[in-house]
N, C-alpha and C positions, 0 to 999 in steps of 0.2 A: 223812560218812566213818565214823561210829560205827554206822550202821545196817547191818543185814544185808539184802542186796537179792536179788531173784529175778526171773527172766523165762524165758519160753519162748524157746529159742535156735534153734529150727528153724522153717521157714516153715509157716504154717497150711495145712491141707488133708489129703487122704488120703495116707497113707504108712505104711511098716512101723513106724517108731519116731518118737518125738519126744524132745527133750532139754530139760529144765528145769535152768537154771543157778542156783545159790545161792552167794553170796559174802559174807563178812563174819566178824567174830570169833565170832558165834553161829551160824554156818551148820551146824556139826556137831551141836550140841545141838538146834537147831530141827528139822532133818531127823530126828534120832534120836527125837524125841518123836512123830513120825507114821509111823515105820518099824517094821514087824513082820517079823523074820527070825530065823534061828538064831544069828547073831552081832550084836553091837551095834556101832555106829559108833565108839564110844570104844575098843573093844578091838582094832580092826584096825590093821594097819601103814599107813604112808603110801602112797598110790596103790594101795590094795587095792580090789577090786570085790566088792560084797555083793549077794546075791540075796534078795528078799523082797517085801513088799507095802507100799504107802502106804495109810494109813487116815485117815478123817475125824477130826480131833482132838476134835470135839464129840460125835459119835455112836459112834465106834469102828468104823464101817462100812468094810470094805475097798474101796478105790477101784480100784487097779490093781496088777498084777504088774510089778515094776521091777528094774532093776539100778542100784546106786549106785556111783559112782566117787568115792572120798574122797581129797582132796588137802589137805595141810596147808601153810600159808604158812611162810616167805615165797616158796618156790620154786613159785609157781603163776602163772597168767596175771595175776591182779590183785594178787598179793603177799599175799593174805589166805587164810584157810581157805576152801576151796571144795568144794562137793558138786555133782556133776552127776547128775541123775536121768534115766535112760533109761526111757521109758514106751512103751506101744503108741501108734501114731499116730492120726490122725483130728482132727476138729474139737473134739469134746467132751472126750475123755479127758485130753489134756494140760492143758486149762483146769481140769478138776476137781482134778488133782494140784497145779497152781499155786495154786488157791484154798486147798487144804489147807496148803501151805507158808506162805501169807500169814496164814491163821488161826492158825498156830503161832508167828508172831512176825516174819516177814520182811515187807519192803515191796516193792511193784513197782519195778523198776529204771527209771530214766529212759533216754532215748536215749543210747547210747554210754557209759553209766555204768561198765560193766565195764572198757572200755578206758581211760576217764578215770582210774579207780582204779589201773590198771596204770601209767599215766603219773605220777600223784601219788605212788605208792609206789616209784617209781624202777625199775620193771620194764622200761620202755622210754622213749626220748626222744620228743619230740613229732613229729619226722619219721617215726619208726617207727609211732607211733600213727595218724598221718594216712595212712600207706601201707596200713594194714589196710583202711580204707574204700575205697581205690583197688583193692585186691585183690578185695574183695567186689563192687565195681561194674565190674570189668574186663569189657570187651565182646569182647576178643580175647586170644589167647595172648601177643601182643607187649605189650599193656597190662599183663597179669598179670606178665610177666617183669620189666618195669621197676619195677613196684610191689614185687615180691619183692626186687629189688636194694636198694631203699630200706629195706625191712624188715630186710634182712641187715646194715644199718649202713654200707653203702658211701658213701652221700651224707653221712651224719653225719660220717664220718671225713674226707671231702674238705673239708667246710666247716670242721671243727675245724682241719685243716691250714692252710687259708687264714687263719683267725682267728689262729693262732699266729704266722704270718709277719707279719701286720699288727701284732701286739703286739710282735714283735721290733723293728720299725721305730720304734714309739712309745717303747719302752724305750731305744733308741739315742738318740733325740732328748732324752729326759729325762736320760740319762747325760751328754750333751754340755752340758746346762744345769748339772748338778751339778759337772762337772769342767772348766768353761770356763777356769779359771785354771791347771789342771794341764797337765802335758806329756803329754796323751793324744791319739793320732791318731784322728780321727773321719772318717767318710765325707763326701765332698763332697755338695753339694745335688743335683748331677746324678745321682749314684749313688743317693741316697735316692729321687728321683723315678723313676728307672729301676726300682727294686724295686717301687714303688707302681704303676707302669704295668703291670708283669707281673701283679700281683695283680688289678688292674682288668680286665685281659684275661681272666683266669681266671673272674672273676665274670661278665663279660659273656657268655662262652661258656655259663655255667650259666643265665643269664637268657634267652638266645636259645633254649636247649633247651626252654623252656616252650611254644614253638610246637608242637613234636612232642608234648610232654606233654599239651597241651590237646586235640590231635586224638585221641590215644590215650584220653583220659579221656572227652571229650564226643562224639567222632566228627566227621565232616565231611559236610556236605550237598552232594550233587551232583545238580542238576536235569537232567532230560532235556528238551531243547527242540527245536523244529522246527516247520515248518508242518504243517497237518492232513494226516493219512493218509500220513505217511512211514514209519510203523511204530514210533512211540515206545512205544506200549503193548505191542506185541509184543516189542520189545527189553527193556522193563521186566520183563515176565513171564519172558522167557528168562534174564535176569540173576538173577532171584530163584528160578528153577526152580519157579514155581507160577503158576497162572492167577489172578492178583490183579486185573488190569485187564481190563475188557470190551474185546474186540477185534472190530470189524466192518469191512466195506468202506466204511461211510459215514464221511465226514470229520466231525471234531468230536465223536467219541464221548466222549472224556475232557473232562469239564466241571470237575471238582474235582481237588484234588491228592491223589495216592496215594503211599504211601511204603513202603519196605521196607529192612531192615538187611542189610548184607553185610560179610563179613570179606575185605578185599582187601589181600593182602600184609601182614596183621597190623594193618591200620588199619580201625577201624569206620567204615563208609560208609553214609550214609542216602541211598539212591537215590530220587529224586522224579519221578514221572510227572506232567507238567503239560499243561495245555490247549494245543492247537495255536495257534501264534502267527500270527494273520492279522487282517484287519479283521472285527470281530464282526458276525454277522448278526442276533443277538437279545440280549436282556438277560442270559440265562443264560450265553451265550458271553462276553459282555463282562465279567461278574463273574469267570468262570473265568480269563480272560486277565489281568485286573487282579491276581488272587491270584497267578497264576504270575509276573507281572512283579515283584511285591513280593518274592516268595521268591527269585527269580533275582538281584535286586539285592543280596541279602545273601550270595550264594554266592561262594566263591573262584574257581570256574570251572564250566563247564557241559559236558554231553555234547550236542553239536549233531548232530542226525541229518539226513542228506540221503538221499533216495531215488535210488540210482544207476541204477535202471531207467527213470528219466525224465530229460529234459534239465533243466538248471538253470533254475529259475523265478525271477521277480522276488522273491517272498517269501523264497526260499532266499538270494538275494544280499543282501537286506536283513539277514537274520539273520547271515550270514557277516561283514558289515561291523559289525554290532552286537556280536557276541560274539567278540572277538579272543582272549580267554583261554578256550580250549576244548579238548576232545578231540573231534575230528571223526570221526563214525561214518558210513560209507557203507553204508547198509542195503540189503537185497534184492539182495545180490551174487550170489545164485543165478540171477538173471534176466539178460537181455541188458543190458550196460552202455551206457546212452544219455547219461550224464553224462560229458563228454569233457575237462573242464578239467584239464590236466596237473598244475598246482600242487596242486589239491585231491586228485587221485588219489595224488600223492606224500605228502600230509599225512595222508590219512584211513586209518582202520582198516576193512578190508573185512569185513562181517558179513552173515550170513543168519540172521535170527531163526527163519525157517521150518526151515532145515536145521541150526540150532544150530552154526554155524561162525563162527570169528573171535573167540570170547569169551575165549580165553586171551590173544589180542593186546590186547583191550580192557583186561583186568586189568593186563597189563604196562605199557600206556600210562598207565593211571590211577595206578599205583604211582609211575611216574616223575613224573607231574604233581603228585601229593601231596607227594612228597619234594622237589620243586623249591620248595615253599612254605617249607621249613625252612631258616633261615639257617645252622645248624650241624648237624653230625652228632656225637653225643656218646654215650659209654658210660653216662653218668649224666644223667638228665633231671629237671627240675622239673615236677611235675604239679599244682601247687597255687598259686592266685593269691596267697594270704597269703604264701607263701614268696618269690614273685617280688617282691612289694612290699618285703619286708625286704632283698632283694638290691639292688633299685634304691636304697633309702635308704642302704645301706652304700656303694654305688658313688658316690653323691652326696657323701657325707662324705669318701671317699678323694680325690675330685676337688678338694674344698675344701682338703684338706690339701696336695695337690700345688700348688694355686694359692698357698697360704700359703708353701710352700718357695720358689717362684719370686719371690714378692713380698718375701721376707725377713722374714716375720712371726716372732714369738718361738717358740722350740721348744715351750714349754708349750702354746701355742694350737694348734699343728699336732698335737702328741701328743694333745690333748683331742679333736680331730676324729677322729683314728684310733681312739681308745678308744670314742667314740660309735658309730663304724662297727662295731667289734667287738660292741657290744651288739645291733646289728641282726642280726648273724649268730648270736649266742647265742639270740635270740628265735626263729630258725628251728628250732633244735634243741630249744628248750623252756625257756629261761630266762624264763618268763612266770608272773606271779602274779595277774594280773587275772582275776577270776571271770567278768566279762562276756565277755572274749576267749575264755576256755576254753569257756564256755557256747555261744558262737557256733561254735566249732570242732566240738564234739561233738554239736550238735543235729541234724546231718545223718546221724548213725549210726542204724542200726536198733536197736530195743529188743532186748536180749539179747546185744549185741556190746560 
């Protein structure tokens, strides 16, 4: 924490500008020693921008024309003095400027070290720090929206509110212990358990919201399945709006698994084009079908494609019986309908990959299917497995306290369980001192964040 750290904060590659971030108590003097301009960094006001050049500290050679944004702590991202250097972009130029900063006395930052310092210096709690990673990784606008809500402090306030209510019950139990001989009216056991049950339900809703949070964070896999030549690859290409899969009139063209990401109703969806499901005629087909079946076995549901221009075949019936959890797509609907089963006609979505019709209906059906996987609908969601584990531990401790109330255990034992539950909720927001745990949390961040 005493070091001054630096990193390139923009992605590598060709671009107009790149940003080098420097943070720490010596950030201003370090950058000042390699900066050449009309004004010095020490003379400018907080949050001023300076124009000049960065030079090599050993040779004095000018490296690049830059703008410096000078920010003095503690009201900065990290809580420390910070200088951000805007350089010309590209692969080489930002690296040369970074090397100059390191030569002048800074060290390269580790993954997530800027955000970790923000947490350590009290600029944000751990929930907010973790939400920054979710914002960076968000695959859809909906995922970004919920991550931004956590960053705004909504979830922290909600958990703090529940924590206070649990502490109120624990305090009540401890008061009853202290004033047992006094003429003090205290709540009945049933009333205490009623309060705890309400808190348990609130935490359970938060826990169940992780189903949606996980989908928004990681996405959901939806395989396209069907017998050969029903138009799976044509459907796959049409959904992605690109010619990603080879389409021919010959059955079994798709041998391996192809994939593409879509934003469907705000949910990140990975569509998977799989080999046609039938008895394999050769080794390549067998491997393709085995891979498809393994993938399908891990999916929540599938898109099952039936060719409506042909009568239902045995392979179709086998797949209908096998995949009950499905979105049924009746493809080639621009042709004469020879598949006559009324129950399937009522269930299916009519699509023509050739004419590009029916795809809005597919999206609406997929959104309903995805949302049916979610046990609750909530304005606040958990997007992190660490947070869920702490919620489950807190719930377990509250349940033990409720059992203790029913069994007539001593008030001090019940209050102890509740206070241990409070510690689990505090760990979500950031009452953590273990370096190992913090290392594990921040190791997934990019360098420069």
